[in-house]
FIDO-831349 format. One record per residue (C-alpha): residue number from 1; residue in three letters; x, y, z. Coordinates in nm, 3 decimals. Example, Ala and Ser with C-alpha at 12.3 -4.5 7.8 and 13.67 -1.06 7.14 Angstrom:
2
<atom k="1" r="ala" xx="1.230" yy="-0.450" zz="0.780"/>
<atom k="2" r="ser" xx="1.367" yy="-0.106" zz="0.714"/>
% end
This chain:
163
<atom k="1" r="met" xx="15.309" yy="35.700" zz="17.437"/>
<atom k="2" r="ser" xx="15.674" yy="35.604" zz="17.473"/>
<atom k="3" r="arg" xx="15.962" yy="35.682" zz="17.249"/>
<atom k="4" r="pro" xx="16.261" yy="35.462" zz="17.164"/>
<atom k="5" r="asp" xx="16.589" yy="35.497" zz="17.350"/>
<atom k="6" r="trp" xx="16.896" yy="35.607" zz="17.153"/>
<atom k="7" r="pro" xx="17.014" yy="35.257" zz="17.053"/>
<atom k="8" r="glu" xx="16.667" yy="35.155" zz="16.932"/>
<atom k="9" r="tyr" xx="16.627" yy="35.484" zz="16.746"/>
<atom k="10" r="phe" xx="16.961" yy="35.478" zz="16.568"/>
<atom k="11" r="leu" xx="16.948" yy="35.104" zz="16.492"/>
<atom k="12" r="gly" xx="16.608" yy="35.166" zz="16.331"/>
<atom k="13" r="ile" xx="16.766" yy="35.430" zz="16.109"/>
<atom k="14" r="ala" xx="17.055" yy="35.192" zz="16.031"/>
<atom k="15" r="his" xx="16.799" yy="34.934" zz="15.913"/>
<atom k="16" r="ala" xx="16.649" yy="35.196" zz="15.679"/>
<atom k="17" r="val" xx="16.999" yy="35.279" zz="15.547"/>
<atom k="18" r="ala" xx="17.056" yy="34.905" zz="15.486"/>
<atom k="19" r="glu" xx="16.782" yy="34.912" zz="15.221"/>
<atom k="20" r="arg" xx="17.033" yy="35.089" zz="14.992"/>
<atom k="21" r="thr" xx="17.273" yy="34.790" zz="15.012"/>
<atom k="22" r="asp" xx="17.424" yy="34.685" zz="14.679"/>
<atom k="23" r="cys" xx="17.499" yy="34.327" zz="14.785"/>
<atom k="24" r="arg" xx="17.331" yy="33.998" zz="14.694"/>
<atom k="25" r="arg" xx="17.444" yy="33.821" zz="15.011"/>
<atom k="26" r="ala" xx="17.352" yy="34.049" zz="15.301"/>
<atom k="27" r="lys" xx="17.196" yy="34.384" zz="15.384"/>
<atom k="28" r="cys" xx="17.375" yy="34.603" zz="15.635"/>
<atom k="29" r="gly" xx="17.350" yy="34.964" zz="15.743"/>
<atom k="30" r="ala" xx="17.562" yy="35.188" zz="15.963"/>
<atom k="31" r="val" xx="17.490" yy="35.524" zz="16.124"/>
<atom k="32" r="leu" xx="17.761" yy="35.745" zz="16.277"/>
<atom k="33" r="val" xx="17.652" yy="35.961" zz="16.568"/>
<atom k="34" r="asp" xx="17.847" yy="36.231" zz="16.751"/>
<atom k="35" r="val" xx="17.869" yy="36.266" zz="17.129"/>
<atom k="36" r="glu" xx="17.553" yy="36.485" zz="17.129"/>
<atom k="37" r="his" xx="17.340" yy="36.215" zz="16.956"/>
<atom k="38" r="arg" xx="17.341" yy="36.389" zz="16.617"/>
<atom k="39" r="ile" xx="17.374" yy="36.183" zz="16.299"/>
<atom k="40" r="val" xx="17.694" yy="36.279" zz="16.118"/>
<atom k="41" r="gly" xx="17.713" yy="35.999" zz="15.861"/>
<atom k="42" r="ser" xx="17.572" yy="35.675" zz="15.729"/>
<atom k="43" r="gly" xx="17.685" yy="35.392" zz="15.506"/>
<atom k="44" r="tyr" xx="17.589" yy="35.068" zz="15.339"/>
<atom k="45" r="pro" xx="17.777" yy="34.803" zz="15.136"/>
<atom k="46" r="gly" xx="17.856" yy="34.908" zz="14.783"/>
<atom k="47" r="thr" xx="18.123" yy="34.970" zz="14.524"/>
<atom k="48" r="leu" xx="18.287" yy="35.295" zz="14.429"/>
<atom k="49" r="pro" xx="18.049" yy="35.553" zz="14.279"/>
<atom k="50" r="his" xx="17.957" yy="35.506" zz="13.913"/>
<atom k="51" r="arg" xx="18.092" yy="35.150" zz="13.897"/>
<atom k="52" r="pro" xx="17.882" yy="34.837" zz="13.846"/>
<atom k="53" r="gly" xx="17.795" yy="34.671" zz="14.176"/>
<atom k="54" r="cys" xx="17.696" yy="34.338" zz="14.315"/>
<atom k="55" r="leu" xx="17.328" yy="34.366" zz="14.220"/>
<atom k="56" r="ala" xx="17.440" yy="34.428" zz="13.860"/>
<atom k="57" r="gly" xx="17.638" yy="34.101" zz="13.871"/>
<atom k="58" r="ala" xx="17.986" yy="34.260" zz="13.892"/>
<atom k="59" r="cys" xx="18.092" yy="34.095" zz="14.219"/>
<atom k="60" r="pro" xx="18.237" yy="33.742" zz="14.199"/>
<atom k="61" r="arg" xx="18.142" yy="33.672" zz="14.563"/>
<atom k="62" r="gly" xx="17.784" yy="33.782" zz="14.503"/>
<atom k="63" r="leu" xx="17.745" yy="33.529" zz="14.222"/>
<atom k="64" r="lys" xx="17.828" yy="33.237" zz="14.453"/>
<atom k="65" r="asp" xx="17.588" yy="33.071" zz="14.697"/>
<atom k="66" r="tyr" xx="17.645" yy="32.997" zz="15.065"/>
<atom k="67" r="thr" xx="17.763" yy="32.642" zz="14.997"/>
<atom k="68" r="glu" xx="18.047" yy="32.776" zz="14.782"/>
<atom k="69" r="ile" xx="18.137" yy="33.061" zz="15.016"/>
<atom k="70" r="pro" xx="18.003" yy="33.035" zz="15.373"/>
<atom k="71" r="pro" xx="17.906" yy="33.351" zz="15.560"/>
<atom k="72" r="leu" xx="18.192" yy="33.530" zz="15.739"/>
<atom k="73" r="ser" xx="18.458" yy="33.369" zz="15.518"/>
<atom k="74" r="ala" xx="18.736" yy="33.576" zz="15.357"/>
<atom k="75" r="tyr" xx="18.623" yy="33.871" zz="15.144"/>
<atom k="76" r="asp" xx="18.909" yy="33.850" zz="14.893"/>
<atom k="77" r="asp" xx="18.669" yy="33.823" zz="14.600"/>
<atom k="78" r="cys" xx="18.424" yy="34.096" zz="14.713"/>
<atom k="79" r="ile" xx="18.428" yy="34.432" zz="14.530"/>
<atom k="80" r="ser" xx="18.228" yy="34.628" zz="14.789"/>
<atom k="81" r="asn" xx="18.316" yy="34.826" zz="15.098"/>
<atom k="82" r="his" xx="18.136" yy="34.729" zz="15.418"/>
<atom k="83" r="ala" xx="17.872" yy="34.961" zz="15.566"/>
<atom k="84" r="glu" xx="18.103" yy="35.069" zz="15.848"/>
<atom k="85" r="ala" xx="18.384" yy="35.160" zz="15.605"/>
<atom k="86" r="asp" xx="18.138" yy="35.345" zz="15.378"/>
<atom k="87" r="ala" xx="18.010" yy="35.553" zz="15.670"/>
<atom k="88" r="ile" xx="18.360" yy="35.635" zz="15.794"/>
<atom k="89" r="leu" xx="18.499" yy="35.717" zz="15.449"/>
<atom k="90" r="asn" xx="18.210" yy="35.949" zz="15.364"/>
<atom k="91" r="ser" xx="18.197" yy="36.142" zz="15.693"/>
<atom k="92" r="asp" xx="18.408" yy="36.409" zz="15.861"/>
<atom k="93" r="arg" xx="18.639" yy="36.255" zz="16.121"/>
<atom k="94" r="his" xx="18.619" yy="36.566" zz="16.338"/>
<atom k="95" r="leu" xx="18.244" yy="36.520" zz="16.373"/>
<atom k="96" r="tyr" xx="18.232" yy="36.150" zz="16.470"/>
<atom k="97" r="arg" xx="18.550" yy="36.126" zz="16.682"/>
<atom k="98" r="gly" xx="18.453" yy="35.994" zz="17.026"/>
<atom k="99" r="gly" xx="18.103" yy="35.912" zz="16.902"/>
<atom k="100" r="thr" xx="17.915" yy="35.591" zz="16.832"/>
<atom k="101" r="ile" xx="17.855" yy="35.378" zz="16.525"/>
<atom k="102" r="tyr" xx="17.525" yy="35.188" zz="16.510"/>
<atom k="103" r="val" xx="17.534" yy="34.885" zz="16.279"/>
<atom k="104" r="thr" xx="17.262" yy="34.637" zz="16.185"/>
<atom k="105" r="arg" xx="17.495" yy="34.340" zz="16.248"/>
<atom k="106" r="glu" xx="17.813" yy="34.274" zz="16.440"/>
<atom k="107" r="pro" xx="18.109" yy="34.436" zz="16.265"/>
<atom k="108" r="cys" xx="18.364" yy="34.196" zz="16.123"/>
<atom k="109" r="phe" xx="18.719" yy="34.184" zz="16.260"/>
<atom k="110" r="trp" xx="18.855" yy="34.428" zz="15.998"/>
<atom k="111" r="cys" xx="18.572" yy="34.677" zz="16.052"/>
<atom k="112" r="lys" xx="18.628" yy="34.668" zz="16.429"/>
<atom k="113" r="lys" xx="18.990" yy="34.765" zz="16.367"/>
<atom k="114" r="leu" xx="18.880" yy="35.042" zz="16.130"/>
<atom k="115" r="ile" xx="18.622" yy="35.173" zz="16.379"/>
<atom k="116" r="gln" xx="18.882" yy="35.184" zz="16.653"/>
<atom k="117" r="ala" xx="19.145" yy="35.349" zz="16.431"/>
<atom k="118" r="ala" xx="18.890" yy="35.615" zz="16.328"/>
<atom k="119" r="gly" xx="18.851" yy="35.722" zz="16.690"/>
<atom k="120" r="ile" xx="18.493" yy="35.602" zz="16.731"/>
<atom k="121" r="ala" xx="18.435" yy="35.522" zz="17.099"/>
<atom k="122" r="arg" xx="18.148" yy="35.271" zz="17.078"/>
<atom k="123" r="ala" xx="17.999" yy="35.022" zz="16.832"/>
<atom k="124" r="val" xx="17.635" yy="34.927" zz="16.895"/>
<atom k="125" r="tyr" xx="17.467" yy="34.636" zz="16.714"/>
<atom k="126" r="pro" xx="17.192" yy="34.379" zz="16.771"/>
<atom k="127" r="gly" xx="17.294" yy="34.075" zz="16.970"/>
<atom k="128" r="val" xx="17.119" yy="33.745" zz="17.022"/>
<atom k="129" r="ala" xx="16.755" yy="33.794" zz="17.121"/>
<atom k="130" r="ile" xx="16.673" yy="33.711" zz="17.482"/>
<atom k="131" r="arg" xx="16.378" yy="33.473" zz="17.517"/>
<atom k="132" r="gln" xx="16.190" yy="33.436" zz="17.844"/>
<atom k="133" r="asp" xx="15.892" yy="33.207" zz="17.912"/>
<atom k="134" r="tyr" xx="15.639" yy="33.294" zz="18.183"/>
<atom k="135" r="glu" xx="15.375" yy="33.061" zz="18.326"/>
<atom k="136" r="ile" xx="15.050" yy="33.250" zz="18.383"/>
<atom k="137" r="gly" xx="14.727" yy="33.069" zz="18.472"/>
<atom k="138" r="gly" xx="14.842" yy="32.739" zz="18.324"/>
<atom k="139" r="arg" xx="14.945" yy="32.903" zz="17.998"/>
<atom k="140" r="thr" xx="15.294" yy="32.990" zz="17.877"/>
<atom k="141" r="leu" xx="15.364" yy="33.342" zz="17.764"/>
<atom k="142" r="thr" xx="15.686" yy="33.389" zz="17.570"/>
<atom k="143" r="leu" xx="15.848" yy="33.730" zz="17.554"/>
<atom k="144" r="val" xx="16.136" yy="33.799" zz="17.320"/>
<atom k="145" r="lys" xx="16.345" yy="34.108" zz="17.377"/>
<atom k="146" r="asp" xx="16.617" yy="34.219" zz="17.144"/>
<atom k="147" r="asn" xx="16.955" yy="34.223" zz="17.310"/>
<atom k="148" r="ile" xx="17.159" yy="34.525" zz="17.204"/>
<atom k="149" r="val" xx="17.536" yy="34.493" zz="17.232"/>
<atom k="150" r="thr" xx="17.757" yy="34.794" zz="17.307"/>
<atom k="151" r="leu" xx="18.125" yy="34.737" zz="17.240"/>
<atom k="152" r="asp" xx="18.368" yy="34.984" zz="17.400"/>
<atom k="153" r="met" xx="18.613" yy="35.046" zz="17.114"/>
<atom k="154" r="thr" xx="18.854" yy="35.241" zz="17.336"/>
<atom k="155" r="ser" xx="18.953" yy="34.921" zz="17.517"/>
<atom k="156" r="trp" xx="18.885" yy="34.657" zz="17.247"/>
<atom k="157" r="gln" xx="19.200" yy="34.475" zz="17.141"/>
<atom k="158" r="ala" xx="19.238" yy="34.273" zz="16.827"/>
<atom k="159" r="ala" xx="19.324" yy="33.918" zz="16.929"/>
<atom k="160" r="pro" xx="19.427" yy="33.630" zz="16.702"/>
<atom k="161" r="ala" xx="19.105" yy="33.447" zz="16.800"/>
<atom k="162" r="asp" xx="18.902" yy="33.735" zz="16.646"/>
<atom k="163" r="ala" xx="19.070" yy="33.700" zz="16.308"/>
% end
């Protein structure tokens, strides 16, 4: 029996955290881990505590479909915090400083800046799956392996092309 490596393990937990998402448009989860691989925080998209959220119909962005507001467009009309911001805001900076944040999708430009400013050393998220076809005995076997991206936040620089 094998066990998952750290990225697989923590991304799996981030996917479980994403189930708490209060957003009609996308589920996302984030897990903050210290340098010793201990979970020190987690987060998911949602509004401030005790306020109506997106699932309750309170978010103007959540009431629009993807033809009206394409994915990754400006969030000016969104009432929620992103998963990364939720995890950072609800965790102790002294515990996660120098650690890693595992997120179920690539962080947006603003979250990358927040992650870096918080002193988190790495952001890990799923990348594009790698697909490889093998010919065996006249048959094609296709293997798909998830590609996990690790972004070094200590050297990442916000560039105008990222905005």
